[in-house]
All heavy atoms as a GROMACS GRO file, in nm:
protein
  564
    1MET      N    1  10.958   8.006   9.641
    1MET     CA    2  10.962   8.139   9.683
    1MET      C    3  11.109   8.187   9.721
    1MET      O    4  11.176   8.106   9.771
    1MET     CB    5  10.870   8.161   9.800
    1MET     CG    6  10.861   8.306   9.855
    1MET     SD    7  10.745   8.333   9.993
    1MET     CE    8  10.610   8.404   9.906
    2ASN      N    9  11.136   8.313   9.696
    2ASN     CA   10  11.263   8.363   9.721
    2ASN      C   11  11.290   8.370   9.875
    2ASN      O   12  11.210   8.414   9.950
    2ASN     CB   13  11.272   8.502   9.667
    2ASN     CG   14  11.412   8.569   9.678
    2ASN    OD1   15  11.500   8.512   9.736
    2ASN    ND2   16  11.417   8.679   9.612
    3PRO      N   17  11.396   8.317   9.917
    3PRO     CA   18  11.431   8.303  10.065
    3PRO      C   19  11.430   8.445  10.130
    3PRO      O   20  11.404   8.466  10.234
    3PRO     CB   21  11.555   8.229  10.074
    3PRO     CG   22  11.598   8.184   9.939
    3PRO     CD   23  11.502   8.236   9.841
    4LYS      N   24  11.496   8.546  10.057
    4LYS     CA   25  11.504   8.680  10.111
    4LYS      C   26  11.365   8.733  10.122
    4LYS      O   27  11.332   8.811  10.220
    4LYS     CB   28  11.586   8.755  10.014
    4LYS     CG   29  11.732   8.725  10.015
    4LYS     CD   30  11.817   8.822   9.935
    4LYS     CE   31  11.958   8.779   9.923
    4LYS     NZ   32  12.036   8.874   9.834
    5LEU      N   33  11.277   8.718  10.028
    5LEU     CA   34  11.133   8.763  10.040
    5LEU      C   35  11.071   8.707  10.147
    5LEU      O   36  11.005   8.775  10.235
    5LEU     CB   37  11.062   8.745   9.906
    5LEU     CG   38  10.923   8.784   9.905
    5LEU    CD1   39  10.905   8.942   9.917
    5LEU    CD2   40  10.854   8.736   9.771
    6LEU      N   41  11.078   8.561  10.166
    6LEU     CA   42  11.019   8.497  10.273
    6LEU      C   43  11.073   8.551  10.414
    6LEU      O   44  10.999   8.573  10.509
    6LEU     CB   45  11.043   8.351  10.265
    6LEU     CG   46  10.977   8.267  10.369
    6LEU    CD1   47  10.817   8.275  10.365
    6LEU    CD2   48  11.014   8.124  10.344
    7ALA      N   49  11.205   8.564  10.426
    7ALA     CA   50  11.261   8.617  10.542
    7ALA      C   51  11.217   8.763  10.576
    7ALA      O   52  11.192   8.805  10.692
    7ALA     CB   53  11.409   8.619  10.533
    8GLY      N   54  11.204   8.851  10.475
    8GLY     CA   55  11.152   8.981  10.493
    8GLY      C   56  11.010   8.976  10.549
    8GLY      O   57  10.975   9.060  10.628
    9LEU      N   58  10.926   8.897  10.487
    9LEU     CA   59  10.798   8.882  10.521
    9LEU      C   60  10.777   8.836  10.670
    9LEU      O   61  10.702   8.896  10.750
    9LEU     CB   62  10.709   8.804  10.433
    9LEU     CG   63  10.682   8.855  10.295
    9LEU    CD1   64  10.622   8.743  10.203
    9LEU    CD2   65  10.589   8.973  10.296
   10LEU      N   66  10.859   8.737  10.704
   10LEU     CA   67  10.858   8.688  10.837
   10LEU      C   68  10.903   8.793  10.939
   10LEU      O   69  10.841   8.804  11.051
   10LEU     CB   70  10.932   8.558  10.844
   10LEU     CG   71  10.874   8.440  10.768
   10LEU    CD1   72  10.966   8.319  10.788
   10LEU    CD2   73  10.745   8.397  10.839
   11LEU      N   74  11.001   8.867  10.906
   11LEU     CA   75  11.056   8.965  10.992
   11LEU      C   76  10.958   9.081  11.013
   11LEU      O   77  10.940   9.118  11.119
   11LEU     CB   78  11.189   9.024  10.926
   11LEU     CG   79  11.255   9.135  11.017
   11LEU    CD1   80  11.296   9.080  11.148
   11LEU    CD2   81  11.373   9.183  10.938
   12GLY      N   82  10.897   9.120  10.903
   12GLY     CA   83  10.795   9.229  10.916
   12GLY      C   84  10.671   9.179  10.997
   12GLY      O   85  10.622   9.259  11.085
   13PHE      N   86  10.633   9.056  10.978
   13PHE     CA   87  10.514   9.003  11.054
   13PHE      C   88  10.560   8.992  11.205
   13PHE      O   89  10.485   9.028  11.292
   13PHE     CB   90  10.484   8.861  11.000
   13PHE     CG   91  10.374   8.800  11.076
   13PHE    CD1   92  10.233   8.856  11.048
   13PHE    CD2   93  10.380   8.703  11.171
   13PHE    CE1   94  10.136   8.785  11.114
   13PHE    CE2   95  10.280   8.641  11.240
   13PHE     CZ   96  10.155   8.694  11.204
   14GLY      N   97  10.686   8.950  11.230
   14GLY     CA   98  10.724   8.942  11.373
   14GLY      C   99  10.745   9.080  11.432
   14GLY      O  100  10.708   9.097  11.550
   15ILE      N  101  10.790   9.176  11.365
   15ILE     CA  102  10.798   9.321  11.416
   15ILE      C  103  10.658   9.369  11.450
   15ILE      O  104  10.633   9.422  11.549
   15ILE     CB  105  10.872   9.413  11.328
   15ILE    CG1  106  11.020   9.367  11.323
   15ILE    CG2  107  10.857   9.550  11.358
   15ILE    CD1  108  11.112   9.450  11.218
   16GLY      N  109  10.564   9.345  11.356
   16GLY     CA  110  10.422   9.393  11.381
   16GLY      C  111  10.359   9.324  11.490
   16GLY      O  112  10.302   9.383  11.571
   17LEU      N  113  10.386   9.195  11.503
   17LEU     CA  114  10.331   9.116  11.616
   17LEU      C  115  10.390   9.162  11.747
   17LEU      O  116  10.317   9.173  11.852
   17LEU     CB  117  10.351   8.962  11.591
   17LEU     CG  118  10.293   8.868  11.691
   17LEU    CD1  119  10.144   8.866  11.671
   17LEU    CD2  120  10.348   8.728  11.663
   18GLY      N  121  10.526   9.189  11.747
   18GLY     CA  122  10.584   9.228  11.875
   18GLY      C  123  10.547   9.358  11.909
   18GLY      O  124  10.519   9.388  12.033
   19CYS      N  125  10.525   9.451  11.820
   19CYS     CA  126  10.485   9.591  11.852
   19CYS      C  127  10.340   9.586  11.906
   19CYS      O  128  10.313   9.653  12.012
   19CYS     CB  129  10.487   9.675  11.730
   19CYS     SG  130  10.656   9.719  11.683
   20ARG      N  131  10.256   9.506  11.853
   20ARG     CA  132  10.114   9.496  11.898
   20ARG      C  133  10.111   9.430  12.041
   20ARG      O  134  10.035   9.480  12.130
   20ARG     CB  135  10.034   9.416  11.801
   20ARG     CG  136   9.893   9.398  11.842
   20ARG     CD  137   9.816   9.534  11.841
   20ARG     NE  138   9.678   9.521  11.877
   20ARG     CZ  139   9.608   9.617  11.922
   20ARG    NH1  140   9.659   9.742  11.932
   20ARG    NH2  141   9.486   9.602  11.955
   21ALA      N  142  10.195   9.330  12.056
   21ALA     CA  143  10.190   9.260  12.178
   21ALA      C  144  10.246   9.342  12.304
   21ALA      O  145  10.194   9.339  12.405
   21ALA     CB  146  10.271   9.127  12.176
   22LEU      N  147  10.347   9.422  12.262
   22LEU     CA  148  10.407   9.512  12.367
   22LEU      C  149  10.348   9.643  12.386
   22LEU      O  150  10.392   9.723  12.465
   22LEU     CB  151  10.562   9.520  12.338
   22LEU     CG  152  10.634   9.388  12.342
   22LEU    CD1  153  10.786   9.397  12.296
   22LEU    CD2  154  10.630   9.314  12.474
   23GLY      N  155  10.253   9.680  12.294
   23GLY     CA  156  10.195   9.811  12.302
   23GLY      C  157  10.281   9.911  12.247
   23GLY      O  158  10.250  10.032  12.281
   24ILE      N  159  10.372   9.890  12.165
   24ILE     CA  160  10.462   9.990  12.104
   24ILE      C  161  10.392  10.030  11.978
   24ILE      O  162  10.340   9.952  11.900
   24ILE     CB  163  10.598   9.928  12.075
   24ILE    CG1  164  10.666   9.878  12.200
   24ILE    CG2  165  10.684  10.026  12.001
   24ILE    CD1  166  10.788   9.795  12.182
   25PRO      N  167  10.395  10.162  11.952
   25PRO     CA  168  10.332  10.216  11.832
   25PRO      C  169  10.399  10.147  11.701
   25PRO      O  170  10.527  10.138  11.706
   25PRO     CB  171  10.359  10.366  11.822
   25PRO     CG  172  10.375  10.392  11.969
   25PRO     CD  173  10.436  10.280  12.030
   26SER      N  174  10.323  10.105  11.614
   26SER     CA  175  10.386  10.046  11.494
   26SER      C  176  10.469  10.140  11.417
   26SER      O  177  10.425  10.242  11.387
   26SER     CB  178  10.269   9.977  11.412
   26SER     OG  179  10.321   9.926  11.292
   27PRO      N  180  10.589  10.092  11.354
   27PRO     CA  181  10.659  10.177  11.271
   27PRO      C  182  10.608  10.192  11.132
   27PRO      O  183  10.654  10.265  11.046
   27PRO     CB  184  10.793  10.118  11.270
   27PRO     CG  185  10.774   9.978  11.302
   27PRO     CD  186  10.646   9.969  11.389
   28ALA      N  187  10.488  10.128  11.106
   28ALA     CA  188  10.429  10.132  10.974
   28ALA      C  189  10.309  10.221  10.972
   28ALA      O  190  10.249  10.248  11.085
   28ALA     CB  191  10.388   9.982  10.931
   29PRO      N  192  10.262  10.268  10.860
   29PRO     CA  193  10.131  10.348  10.862
   29PRO      C  194  10.023  10.263  10.913
   29PRO      O  195  10.000  10.149  10.878
   29PRO     CB  196  10.116  10.383  10.708
   29PRO     CG  197  10.244  10.341  10.646
   29PRO     CD  198  10.317  10.244  10.726
   30PRO      N  199   9.933  10.331  10.999
   30PRO     CA  200   9.815  10.251  11.069
   30PRO      C  201   9.702  10.232  10.965
   30PRO      O  202   9.627  10.153  10.995
   30PRO     CB  203   9.785  10.349  11.173
   30PRO     CG  204   9.815  10.481  11.136
   30PRO     CD  205   9.952  10.464  11.056
   31ALA      N  206   9.708  10.313  10.851
   31ALA     CA  207   9.595  10.290  10.761
   31ALA      C  208   9.633  10.199  10.638
   31ALA      O  209   9.754  10.192  10.605
   31ALA     CB  210   9.546  10.429  10.703
   32LEU      N  211   9.536  10.130  10.590
   32LEU     CA  212   9.561  10.044  10.484
   32LEU      C  213   9.619  10.116  10.357
   32LEU      O  214   9.710  10.078  10.285
   32LEU     CB  215   9.430   9.966  10.439
   32LEU     CG  216   9.455   9.864  10.325
   32LEU    CD1  217   9.561   9.755  10.367
   32LEU    CD2  218   9.322   9.799  10.298
   33ALA      N  219   9.554  10.241  10.338
   33ALA     CA  220   9.605  10.316  10.217
   33ALA      C  221   9.754  10.356  10.231
   33ALA      O  222   9.830  10.351  10.131
   33ALA     CB  223   9.519  10.444  10.199
   34GLY      N  224   9.795  10.391  10.356
   34GLY     CA  225   9.937  10.422  10.378
   34GLY      C  226  10.029  10.300  10.358
   34GLY      O  227  10.136  10.315  10.299
   35ALA      N  228   9.981  10.183  10.404
   35ALA     CA  229  10.067  10.065  10.382
   35ALA      C  230  10.067  10.030  10.237
   35ALA      O  231  10.179   9.992  10.185
   35ALA     CB  232  10.000   9.952  10.456
   36LEU      N  233   9.955  10.044  10.163
   36LEU     CA  234   9.968  10.017  10.015
   36LEU      C  235  10.058  10.118   9.947
   36LEU      O  236  10.122  10.078   9.844
   36LEU     CB  237   9.820  10.016   9.964
   36LEU     CG  238   9.735   9.903  10.001
   36LEU    CD1  239   9.596   9.921   9.948
   36LEU    CD2  240   9.789   9.770   9.952
   37LEU      N  241  10.061  10.242   9.998
   37LEU     CA  242  10.155  10.333   9.934
   37LEU      C  243  10.298  10.292   9.952
   37LEU      O  244  10.372  10.303   9.864
   37LEU     CB  245  10.128  10.478   9.997
   37LEU     CG  246  10.222  10.588   9.941
   37LEU    CD1  247  10.196  10.613   9.803
   37LEU    CD2  248  10.197  10.708  10.033
   38VAL      N  249  10.331  10.242  10.073
   38VAL     CA  250  10.467  10.197  10.095
   38VAL      C  251  10.497  10.079   9.998
   38VAL      O  252  10.604  10.077   9.954
   38VAL     CB  253  10.486  10.160  10.246
   38VAL    CG1  254  10.615  10.095  10.263
   38VAL    CG2  255  10.473  10.285  10.326
   39VAL      N  256  10.411   9.988   9.988
   39VAL     CA  257  10.426   9.871   9.904
   39VAL      C  258  10.441   9.917   9.759
   39VAL      O  259  10.542   9.868   9.682
   39VAL     CB  260  10.308   9.777   9.922
   39VAL    CG1  261  10.322   9.663   9.812
   39VAL    CG2  262  10.304   9.710  10.050
   40ALA      N  263  10.358  10.012   9.711
   40ALA     CA  264  10.365  10.059   9.577
   40ALA      C  265  10.508  10.140   9.553
   40ALA      O  266  10.560  10.112   9.447
   40ALA     CB  267  10.258  10.160   9.541
   41MET      N  268  10.550  10.202   9.642
   41MET     CA  269  10.674  10.278   9.634
   41MET      C  270  10.792  10.173   9.629
   41MET      O  271  10.879  10.190   9.555
   41MET     CB  272  10.700  10.382   9.747
   41MET     CG  273  10.606  10.502   9.736
   41MET     SD  274  10.612  10.614   9.881
   41MET     CE  275  10.780  10.613   9.932
   42THR      N  276  10.788  10.070   9.714
   42THR     CA  277  10.889   9.974   9.709
   42THR      C  278  10.891   9.901   9.580
   42THR      O  279  10.998   9.870   9.522
   42THR     CB  280  10.873   9.874   9.821
   42THR    OG1  281  10.864   9.952   9.948
   42THR    CG2  282  10.968   9.771   9.836
   43GLY      N  283  10.775   9.865   9.530
   43GLY     CA  284  10.764   9.798   9.400
   43GLY      C  285  10.810   9.878   9.286
   43GLY      O  286  10.894   9.824   9.201
   44GLY      N  287  10.777  10.008   9.293
   44GLY     CA  288  10.836  10.104   9.177
   44GLY      C  289  10.985  10.114   9.192
   44GLY      O  290  11.047  10.105   9.082
   45TYR      N  291  11.036  10.123   9.310
   45TYR     CA  292  11.182  10.134   9.326
   45TYR      C  293  11.245  10.006   9.269
   45TYR      O  294  11.347  10.011   9.202
   45TYR     CB  295  11.210  10.155   9.469
   45TYR     CG  296  11.359  10.172   9.503
   45TYR    CD1  297  11.420  10.287   9.481
   45TYR    CD2  298  11.434  10.059   9.538
   45TYR    CE1  299  11.562  10.307   9.514
   45TYR    CE2  300  11.570  10.079   9.561
   45TYR     CZ  301  11.630  10.198   9.555
   45TYR     OH  302  11.759  10.208   9.580
   46THR      N  303  11.194   9.890   9.305
   46THR     CA  304  11.253   9.758   9.262
   46THR      C  305  11.245   9.747   9.116
   46THR      O  306  11.347   9.707   9.046
   46THR     CB  307  11.174   9.647   9.343
   46THR    OG1  308  11.186   9.668   9.477
   46THR    CG2  309  11.249   9.518   9.298
   47LEU      N  310  11.138   9.790   9.057
   47LEU     CA  311  11.125   9.779   8.907
   47LEU      C  312  11.217   9.867   8.835
   47LEU      O  313  11.286   9.826   8.743
   47LEU     CB  314  10.984   9.795   8.865
   47LEU     CG  315  10.879   9.691   8.882
   47LEU    CD1  316  10.739   9.737   8.852
   47LEU    CD2  317  10.915   9.560   8.814
   48ALA      N  318  11.223   9.993   8.882
   48ALA     CA  319  11.319  10.082   8.831
   48ALA      C  320  11.467  10.045   8.840
   48ALA      O  321  11.546  10.060   8.742
   48ALA     CB  322  11.299  10.227   8.890
   49ASP      N  323  11.495   9.979   8.956
   49ASP     CA  324  11.638   9.932   8.970
   49ASP      C  325  11.670   9.824   8.881
   49ASP      O  326  11.779   9.825   8.823
   49ASP     CB  327  11.651   9.895   9.121
   49ASP     CG  328  11.794   9.856   9.149
   49ASP    OD1  329  11.884   9.938   9.118
   49ASP    OD2  330  11.812   9.746   9.213
   50ARG      N  331  11.576   9.738   8.860
   50ARG     CA  332  11.596   9.628   8.764
   50ARG      C  333  11.613   9.673   8.620
   50ARG      O  334  11.694   9.634   8.551
   50ARG     CB  335  11.492   9.522   8.774
   50ARG     CG  336  11.506   9.435   8.903
   50ARG     CD  337  11.393   9.334   8.905
   50ARG     NE  338  11.409   9.269   9.036
   50ARG     CZ  339  11.381   9.136   9.050
   50ARG    NH1  340  11.364   9.063   8.947
   50ARG    NH2  341  11.397   9.090   9.167
   51PHE      N  342  11.529   9.772   8.578
   51PHE     CA  343  11.518   9.826   8.449
   51PHE      C  344  11.658   9.907   8.428
   51PHE      O  345  11.726   9.884   8.322
   51PHE     CB  346  11.413   9.913   8.418
   51PHE     CG  347  11.417   9.986   8.296
   51PHE    CD1  348  11.399   9.917   8.170
   51PHE    CD2  349  11.435  10.124   8.291
   51PHE    CE1  350  11.407   9.987   8.055
   51PHE    CE2  351  11.442  10.191   8.169
   51PHE     CZ  352  11.430  10.127   8.052
   52LEU      N  353  11.692   9.989   8.515
   52LEU     CA  354  11.806  10.084   8.496
   52LEU      C  355  11.935   9.997   8.507
   52LEU      O  356  12.032  10.035   8.451
   52LEU     CB  357  11.803  10.188   8.598
   52LEU     CG  358  11.693  10.286   8.581
   52LEU    CD1  359  11.686  10.383   8.697
   52LEU    CD2  360  11.698  10.360   8.452
   53ALA      N  361  11.934   9.891   8.578
   53ALA     CA  362  12.060   9.804   8.587
   53ALA      C  363  12.099   9.739   8.462
   53ALA      O  364  12.207   9.708   8.444
   53ALA     CB  365  12.050   9.713   8.697
   54ARG      N  366  11.993   9.722   8.373
   54ARG     CA  367  12.026   9.651   8.252
   54ARG      C  368  12.090   9.742   8.139
   54ARG      O  369  12.150   9.695   8.044
   54ARG     CB  370  11.897   9.585   8.194
   54ARG     CG  371  11.858   9.475   8.275
   54ARG     CD  372  11.729   9.414   8.221
   54ARG     NE  373  11.681   9.302   8.312
   54ARG     CZ  374  11.570   9.238   8.294
   54ARG    NH1  375  11.486   9.269   8.197
   54ARG    NH2  376  11.544   9.136   8.374
   55ARG      N  377  12.059   9.867   8.149
   55ARG     CA  378  12.110   9.959   8.052
   55ARG      C  379  12.246   9.994   8.088
   55ARG      O  380  12.279  10.019   8.205
   55ARG     CB  381  12.031  10.092   8.055
   55ARG     CG  382  11.884  10.063   7.998
   55ARG     CD  383  11.809  10.196   7.986
   55ARG     NE  384  11.874  10.307   8.066
   55ARG     CZ  385  11.813  10.416   8.076
   55ARG    NH1  386  11.706  10.448   8.013
   55ARG    NH2  387  11.864  10.512   8.149
   56PRO      N  388  12.342  10.010   7.989
   56PRO     CA  389  12.473  10.057   8.022
   56PRO      C  390  12.479  10.201   8.054
   56PRO      O  391  12.392  10.279   8.020
   56PRO     CB  392  12.559  10.038   7.888
   56PRO     CG  393  12.442  10.032   7.780
   56PRO     CD  394  12.327   9.986   7.846
   57ALA      N  395  12.570  10.244   8.141
   57ALA     CA  396  12.584  10.376   8.175
   57ALA      C  397  12.624  10.465   8.070
   57ALA      O  398  12.718  10.430   7.994
   57ALA     CB  399  12.681  10.385   8.302
   58MET      N  400  12.547  10.572   8.042
   58MET     CA  401  12.574  10.654   7.925
   58MET      C  402  12.683  10.772   7.961
   58MET      O  403  12.745  10.802   7.866
   58MET     CB  404  12.444  10.724   7.884
   58MET     CG  405  12.332  10.638   7.858
   58MET     SD  406  12.362  10.539   7.699
   58MET     CE  407  12.332  10.671   7.581
   59ARG      N  408  12.699  10.810   8.075
   59ARG     CA  409  12.791  10.912   8.108
   59ARG      C  410  12.898  10.868   8.212
   59ARG      O  411  12.939  10.947   8.294
   59ARG     CB  412  12.708  11.036   8.171
   59ARG     CG  413  12.587  11.086   8.095
   59ARG     CD  414  12.622  11.143   7.967
   59ARG     NE  415  12.708  11.263   7.975
   59ARG     CZ  416  12.764  11.317   7.882
   59ARG    NH1  417  12.758  11.284   7.756
   59ARG    NH2  418  12.848  11.420   7.904
   60VAL      N  419  12.933  10.743   8.192
   60VAL     CA  420  13.041  10.694   8.291
   60VAL      C  421  13.163  10.770   8.276
   60VAL      O  422  13.239  10.781   8.377
   60VAL     CB  423  13.055  10.544   8.267
   60VAL    CG1  424  13.126  10.512   8.134
   60VAL    CG2  425  13.124  10.474   8.387
   61HIS      N  426  13.190  10.824   8.164
   61HIS     CA  427  13.324  10.895   8.148
   61HIS      C  428  13.332  11.025   8.230
   61HIS      O  429  13.429  11.078   8.254
   61HIS     CB  430  13.350  10.924   7.999
   61HIS     CG  431  13.256  11.011   7.930
   61HIS    ND1  432  13.135  10.949   7.882
   61HIS    CD2  433  13.250  11.135   7.907
   61HIS    CE1  434  13.065  11.050   7.819
   61HIS    NE2  435  13.134  11.162   7.841
   62ASP      N  436  13.205  11.077   8.261
   62ASP     CA  437  13.192  11.199   8.348
   62ASP      C  438  13.206  11.175   8.497
   62ASP      O  439  13.216  11.259   8.576
   62ASP     CB  440  13.070  11.279   8.321
   62ASP     CG  441  13.069  11.329   8.179
   62ASP    OD1  442  13.177  11.356   8.127
   62ASP    OD2  443  12.962  11.351   8.120
   63CYS      N  444  13.197  11.040   8.542
   63CYS     CA  445  13.196  11.008   8.672
   63CYS      C  446  13.324  10.982   8.733
   63CYS      O  447  13.411  10.924   8.663
   63CYS     CB  448  13.103  10.884   8.702
   63CYS     SG  449  12.944  10.899   8.651
   64GLY      N  450  13.354  11.022   8.856
   64GLY     CA  451  13.481  11.002   8.923
   64GLY      C  452  13.488  10.855   8.978
   64GLY      O  453  13.385  10.807   9.013
   65GLY      N  454  13.604  10.806   8.976
   65GLY     CA  455  13.627  10.678   9.040
   65GLY      C  456  13.659  10.686   9.185
   65GLY      O  457  13.615  10.788   9.251
   66PRO      N  458  13.726  10.590   9.238
   66PRO     CA  459  13.763  10.601   9.383
   66PRO      C  460  13.847  10.722   9.413
   66PRO      O  461  13.845  10.764   9.531
   66PRO     CB  462  13.856  10.476   9.402
   66PRO     CG  463  13.829  10.389   9.290
   66PRO     CD  464  13.774  10.468   9.172
   67THR      N  465  13.908  10.778   9.321
   67THR     CA  466  13.990  10.902   9.359
   67THR      C  467  13.908  11.027   9.340
   67THR      O  468  13.948  11.131   9.384
   67THR     CB  469  14.114  10.913   9.253
   67THR    OG1  470  14.061  10.928   9.122
   67THR    CG2  471  14.201  10.793   9.265
   68GLY      N  472  13.788  11.015   9.280
   68GLY     CA  473  13.698  11.136   9.259
   68GLY      C  474  13.731  11.213   9.134
   68GLY      O  475  13.676  11.304   9.098
   69LEU      N  476  13.830  11.163   9.061
   69LEU     CA  477  13.874  11.224   8.930
   69LEU      C  478  13.812  11.157   8.817
   69LEU      O  479  13.792  11.052   8.809
   69LEU     CB  480  14.026  11.228   8.916
   69LEU     CG  481  14.109  11.282   9.021
   69LEU    CD1  482  14.255  11.252   8.993
   69LEU    CD2  483  14.082  11.435   9.034
   70THR      N  484  13.769  11.243   8.712
   70THR     CA  485  13.708  11.184   8.586
   70THR      C  486  13.824  11.115   8.517
   70THR      O  487  13.937  11.140   8.536
   70THR     CB  488  13.635  11.288   8.505
   70THR    OG1  489  13.738  11.382   8.468
   70THR    CG2  490  13.529  11.349   8.581
   71ARG      N  491  13.774  11.029   8.412
   71ARG     CA  492  13.881  10.962   8.336
   71ARG      C  493  13.972  11.050   8.260
   71ARG      O  494  14.090  11.035   8.251
   71ARG     CB  495  13.809  10.869   8.244
   71ARG     CG  496  13.897  10.782   8.159
   71ARG     CD  497  13.830  10.696   8.074
   71ARG     NE  498  13.747  10.597   8.139
   71ARG     CZ  499  13.647  10.525   8.083
   71ARG    NH1  500  13.620  10.535   7.954
   71ARG    NH2  501  13.585  10.439   8.154
   72ASP      N  502  13.910  11.167   8.208
   72ASP     CA  503  13.990  11.262   8.137
   72ASP      C  504  14.106  11.327   8.224
   72ASP      O  505  14.212  11.342   8.180
   72ASP     CB  506  13.901  11.369   8.080
   72ASP     CG  507  13.807  11.314   7.972
   72ASP    OD1  508  13.834  11.210   7.914
   72ASP    OD2  509  13.712  11.377   7.952
   73VAL      N  510  14.067  11.360   8.342
   73VAL     CA  511  14.158  11.433   8.438
   73VAL      C  512  14.262  11.321   8.481
   73VAL      O  513  14.377  11.369   8.490
   73VAL     CB  514  14.082  11.488   8.554
   73VAL    CG1  515  14.178  11.539   8.653
   73VAL    CG2  516  13.991  11.603   8.516
   74ALA      N  517  14.224  11.199   8.507
   74ALA     CA  518  14.314  11.102   8.545
   74ALA      C  519  14.423  11.070   8.432
   74ALA      O  520  14.537  11.058   8.461
   74ALA     CB  521  14.242  10.976   8.583
   75GLU      N  522  14.379  11.068   8.305
   75GLU     CA  523  14.470  11.036   8.193
   75GLU      C  524  14.553  11.154   8.173
   75GLU      O  525  14.673  11.143   8.142
   75GLU     CB  526  14.382  11.010   8.075
   75GLU     CG  527  14.312  10.876   8.076
   75GLU     CD  528  14.232  10.848   7.948
   75GLU    OE1  529  14.233  10.930   7.870
   75GLU    OE2  530  14.171  10.737   7.951
   76ARG      N  531  14.504  11.281   8.201
   76ARG     CA  532  14.586  11.405   8.176
   76ARG      C  533  14.696  11.406   8.290
   76ARG      O  534  14.813  11.444   8.270
   76ARG     CB  535  14.500  11.523   8.187
   76ARG     CG  536  14.583  11.655   8.160
   76ARG     CD  537  14.486  11.768   8.157
   76ARG     NE  538  14.395  11.767   8.271
   76ARG     CZ  539  14.292  11.839   8.291
   76ARG    NH1  540  14.241  11.915   8.190
   76ARG    NH2  541  14.225  11.835   8.392
   77ASP      N  542  14.666  11.356   8.416
   77ASP     CA  543  14.759  11.366   8.517
   77ASP      C  544  14.858  11.263   8.501
   77ASP      O  545  14.976  11.284   8.546
   77ASP     CB  546  14.688  11.340   8.656
   77ASP     CG  547  14.602  11.461   8.698
   77ASP    OD1  548  14.623  11.571   8.636
   77ASP    OD2  549  14.529  11.445   8.790
   78LYS      N  550  14.828  11.149   8.428
   78LYS     CA  551  14.936  11.050   8.411
   78LYS      C  552  15.053  11.093   8.311
   78LYS      O  553  15.157  11.056   8.326
   78LYS     CB  554  14.874  10.907   8.347
   78LYS     CG  555  14.796  10.833   8.446
   78LYS     CD  556  14.733  10.713   8.374
   78LYS     CE  557  14.650  10.627   8.478
   78LYS     NZ  558  14.597  10.514   8.413
   79SER      N  559  15.006  11.177   8.218
   79SER     CA  560  15.095  11.213   8.117
   79SER      C  561  15.180  11.355   8.158
   79SER      O  562  15.157  11.392   8.263
   79SER     CB  563  15.029  11.241   7.982
   79SER     OG  564  14.929  11.348   8.001
   0.00000   0.00000   0.00000
């Protein structure tokens, strides 16, 4: 099992246990449907991130770098 996943599960379990033991309202949805919605959204986000990270960026030439300038503007400023 992935150590980060295991650490995340243990941390979530610990937070839930601590909230219940101390009487603090849980920061998670109290209904099972709400919790499943959060899990589904997290899974969709993770899958989309993995899929989109494999494709090369199509419009990278339109994006600004650390200076905020596009590649075209940066090359024009050099000359």
